[in-house]
N, C-alpha and C positions, 0 to 999 in steps of 0.2 A: 501476521498470522495466515492470510487463506493463502498468500503467496508459498508460504512453505510448506505449507499441508497439500494444496495441490501439487508441489513439484516432488514432495516426496511419494504422494500417491502413484503420480504421472509416471516419475522414474521405477516407482516397482511394478507398477502395469506395463509396459516397454520393459523389462527384465525380464519380466512372466510370460509374456505374448513370444519373447526373442528367446526366451528357455526353450517352448514348444518347439519351435518353429525351425529353430538353427540343426537340431539334432534331426527334425523330421527331413527337411531339404536334403541332411548329408546322407541319411539313411537312402533316401529316394535315390540321387545321385549315382552313391554305392550299390542300389539296386541293380538299377538300369544298366551302369555298367557292368556287371556281372553278366547280366542277362547277354548284353550284346557281346562279353566275351565268348560265352558258353556257347552261343551259338554260332561264332565264327569258329571256335575250337572243332567244333562240333561237324562243320563244314570240310574242315582243315584234316579229319581223322578218317572220314570218308574218302578223302582224296588221296590219305595216305593209304588206305585200303586198296583203293585200286587201284594204286600204282605200285604195292608192294606185288599184286596178279601181273602186271605188267612188266616189274623187273624177271618174275618168274618165268616168263615165256608168254603170257597169256596174247591178246590184241589189246592195242589200247583204245579202241574206237569207243567202248564204253567210258574210261577215264573221259577221253575228249570231249563225248555228249555231255557228261556230267558236270565239267568244266566250263565249257561253253555255256549249256544252261544256266550255270551261276552267274556266271558273268553278266549275261544276258538280264538275269533277275535282278541283280544287288548292286550292280556294275562293279564288282570288285578286278582285282586283277590275279592270275593264278600263275605259278612257274612251278613244272615239277622236273627232278632232275634225276640220271641215274648217281650209281656210285661216284663215276665219273666224271662228273658234271656235266654228261651230254642232256640237252634242252628233251625231255619226252611230251610234254605240252607246254606250250606261252601263248598266256591268252589274257592281253590288256596290260602284260607286265612284261620284261625285261629281264633274262638273268646275267645281263652285263651290268645294270646298274650298279652303284658301290651301293647302298644299304640292299640290295636284293641278294648281292654277291657277297656282302659280310653274311647277313643270315643264311644264305644255303652253307657257307663254311662252317660256323658254328652248328648249324643241322646236322649237318656231316662228322662232326664229331662228337655228334650225342650230345651238346650242351643244351641245358632247360633254356625256354622263352624267357623272355623279360614280362613279367605282367605289366599290363598298361595300365597306366595311371587313373583315378576318378574319373571321369568326364565332370563338366560344369558346363553349363548354357555360354558361357564364352569357348568353350573349346572348340578348336578347326583342327584341319588337316586328316591323316590317315592313321591307321593302327598296322603295323608291318609284323606276322605271326609265322610262326615259321616251326616246323614238326622231321624229325627223320624219319626215312622209312623203312621199316624193317623189322625183326623181335629181337627181343633181350639186347646183346651188344651186338648186333649184325647188322651194319647199316648198309642199305642198298641203294640210297637215294634220298632226297631230299623234297620237303612241297613248302612253297612260300606263297602266304596271300597276304593279299594287300588290302585295307578296306577301308572306305569312309567312314568317320565318325559321327557325318551329317544327321543319319536317323534318327541314331542315338541320342546326341544334342539335340533336335528339337524334340522329345518323349519329354526329355528331360528340364527343357525352357518351359514345354505344357505343364510338368506336374509343378515345377517350381512357381509359375505363374497362379495355379489354381491355389497351394497351400498362401504366398503371400499376400494373395486377394482376403483368404480364409484369413491369417495372422493379421492383416490391415480391418477386416470386419470384426474381429476379438479385440482389438485394440480400440476401435472406436466406440464399440460397446461397454470398455473398460472406461474411456474418457470421458461417458454420459454418466458412468453410474459415478465416477471420481466426482465429476462435476457435482451429481446431484445428492450424495454424500454430502461433498463440502461447504452445499448451501444448508443441507439437512443440519449439519452441526454447527458450522458456523453461524447461520443468518438467524437464531437464537443470540448469538454471542455481541453479535452489531446492534442488534436491537436493544440486549441489555448493555452496549456502550452505550449507545445515543440516548435511553435514559438518564444513565448516570452520566452523563454529560448535560442533560437539562436540570436533574438537580444541583448540580454546580453550578451553572446559570445562574439557578435561581427559581427554576421555575417550580412552581406548589404542587403534590399529588401527578408527578412524572410517573403514567403509569405504561410498564409494558406488558401488550398482549400478543403471546405465543402460543399459535395454536398445532404448529407442526417442530416437531424436533427432539431431541433425547429427553426421557422423562425429569432426568437430572436437571437438567436445564427450564425446565417446564415448571419444576418444584420451585426454583431459585427464581424464576422471573415471579411465579405467584411471593417469596418471603419478599422479593425486590419493594413489589407495589404495597406489602404494607407497611416496608421499613417507607418508602414514599409518603405513604399518608400519615405515620409515624412523625417526621419532620417535619411535614408541614404543620400537623396538628401543635404541637411544640413550638414553633415560630409563629404561627399565629397566635398562640397564648402568651407568647413572651412579647410581639408587641402591641395585641390587646395590652398586655399588663405595664408596658412601658406606658403607652397612650393615656392608660385610663388613672394610672399611680399620678400622671403628670397633669390632666385634666382635673381630679380630684383633687388635689394637692393646690391649685390656682385659686379656689375660693376660699380655702383658711388662709393661703398667702396674702388673698385680695384683703381681707379682714386684718390681718398679723398687720398688714402695709398701713391702714387708715390707723389703726391704734398706734401705730410707732410713730406715724406723722404728725399726729395730735400731741402725742409727748414730747416730739422734736419741738416740736413750733412752742412747748414751755423751757423745756430744757435742751440747752445746747449740747450734753454729754450723750443725746439717744443718736449723734449723727455716725458712727459708727455701724451700728444697730439698723441703722437705713442703707448703709451700703451692705452689710450682709443681706437686708432681707433684697437688694435689689441683683446681688449675685444669686439667691438661690431663687428668681424672680428669671432672670435670664436663660440659667442653668435648665430651669422647667421648660423654656419656650424654645431651647435648644432640643432638649427631650422629644417634645411636640415634633419639630419637624424636622428632628432624623426619623421618628416614628413613621411620617409619612413619606418621608426619601426610603425605606425601606417599604415600606407597601407599593409605593408605584414604581420599582425595583422588580419587586414582586409580578406587576400586571404586568410589567414589559418584558421581562422573561417569558410569562406565559402567555404573551401575545394575547393580555385581555385590555391594554389600556390603547386609546386610537394614536396612531400617527400624526407627530406636530411636526410644525415648521416654523422658523423666523428668522428675521435679517440678523444676522449677527452683530453688525458692522453696526445698526441702528441700536442694540441693545445695547451696547458698549459705551457709544457716546450717550445716550441716555442715562446710563446712571455712572457716570463718571460727572454728567453734568447735575446730577442728583448728588453725589459727594462731593462738588467742590467745595462747597459752605464748610463741611466736616475737615478736609482737607485744608484749609487755609486757616483754620481754626489751632490745630494740630503742626501748621507751619509747612505743611508737605505740598508742592507743587503736585498737582494732576496734568500727565501732558499725552497726546495722542499722536499718531502719525500726520504728517503735513498733509496729506492728501490722502482722504479717507476714503475708501470705494465702500459702495455699494451695492446692493442686490447677491450677498453670498449669502445665499440658506443655507442653514444647518437643519437636520433632524433634531430638534429638542423643544419644549414649547416656551414660546416667551420667557412666561412666570418661573420656569426651571432656572433658564440661560439669564434672568434677571438675579436669581437669588444665588444663584454661584458666582457672578460678579459682583455681587455685596458683598458676600466673603472675603473674596479677593482684594476688596477695593480695602474693605473695612481693615483687614491685616496690615494692607502694606501703609496704609491712614494712621495705625497706633503704634504701629513698630519700627516704621524707618527714620521715624526722629525729625527733630525739629531741621530745615532746611536742605532734605532730601528730595528726592523727585522721584516721583512713580509714574512710568509710562504703562501705556496701553498698546495694543498693536493686534490686527487681525490679518491674516493671510490667507489667501485660498491653496493648498499645493495638491492641485492634482483628485479631488475628490474629497480630499480633508481638510477642514479649516483649522486653521492654530491659533488658537486664541493668547497672547501672552500680557504679562501683570508682572512688571518688574521694578525693584527699588533701588537705591545704589543706598543701603543705610547700611547698618553692621551685620545683617544678613545671622545664619546661622550654621553654628559649627558641623562640619560634616559628619561628627557621629549623632547628631539629632536628627538629619534631615528625611531619616525612614521611620521616625516616629512624631513626624507632624500631622500624617493621618490618621494617626492613631487618636482612640474615641477616649475623649477623657485627660489627653494627657498635655501636661504644659511647662514648658521651660522653666527651671527655676529662677530665669533672668527676670520672667515676667509673672512672679506670682503675685503681687502687686497691680498688675493692670486687671482692666475689669474680662470678664469672659466664661468663657463655659470647657472650653477644649474640643468644642464638638463643631465648630466651621468651617475647617478646611475637611473633616471624615463625611459630613453633608455636603459638602462640594463632589467631593471623590463620587459620594455614593449616587446621585445626580447624572455625573457624567458617566460614570462605569454601564451605566442602568442603560444610558442613550447608547451603547457601544461604541464610545467613546473610551480615551486614556486622560489620564491626571499625573502630572510629571512636577515635583518641587527641588530644585536645585539653586547653586549660588551662582549670580547673576555673574558677564563677565566686567561690568564694572563696580561691583561689588553688589552688596544686598540680596534679598530673595528673588529668585525667578519664577512665577507659578506659570506651567504651557499646560492648555487647556486644549486639545484634538477631536473635533466632533466629525461624523461623517457629513457629506451634505446629503441637501434633495432636490428636487424641481419643486419649483411653487406650483 
């Protein structure tokens, strides 16, 4: 937007300055050319008047003196001939020159002289002017004057230089005004865009402080700040509701669990009730964890959380060891790389990365099936670390891949499996909050492959 606005305003400024400067240049050149032609035409007429006296029988001394004086001052050439082409005065010019001879012939035939073209700073050469001597239709001779255009061209060049300098100064002023105007108009727009990006990134109470700019944008900034506060308050109430509801439900849930356990010890028919209680407890735990993940993501977006880091390979290896027995119980083999590198540090807290890895290993062990293998790997890829946990189980239909990270969503094929449908959603929230990416896809060897890309940092 800034480029387009600047381009339009600058083009308009250039056209406006050019629309003023170009006609002024043309009028200046035309005016100076006219002055030059009128001056030389006046000299030509004076010589023609003196030549008329000479052809009438007067002495040529005055004519010769005038011509020589003119030639000495202006450097022009003058030729005066009578009706029979006999030379009366010849100073700085020869009547036998082709151009001069043609001009004499035209003047003796009383033909009008051609008007010189408008001079420009790059014009060179000279101008040849001719007129007949005599009155009416009676021609008694001819006068030819050849004058250089250099003095007039120098004047035109000086005038054009002043005009172009003025145009350049005006254009500079226009550019400064355009830049200040663009900054005045687009500065608040850029601040508003930054505020919108901050809100989209999860930063609460992102305010825009516009002290200069159009009144409409300043008013919009105030409304944006009010909207940001309202969104932050709404999100805070929502997280507080989830956390409080989950926390408050745990106490009666614990009491209910005790009573159900007591009844189950006496009557085996209460077993399904225990299973449902366990599901409710898992759901409450997931909601509490999700609320904590949302709160952590908000703090990170607002730069309120401390920067953490950990050794990704060490965390992966430690959590794989912790889940080894659970994997053996499900008939799943956990496998890592043959050569485990260390010292790959990621910008993520150890507890958060461990929580993400626990979710991924739990899913792989739970759904890969008996006899499957779940492999984990960690690779440093130029400033980012790729963590992958892939199994060779049945995998997930392509139509369900995009829904795996939806909160509370579970595939119809796994309704009987324990779980809340929040695990992958929590893991994705923790990863993206740290500036990483979270992806799920079917692996090359079948099964599900989950990839986590996190930025690296120095220890």
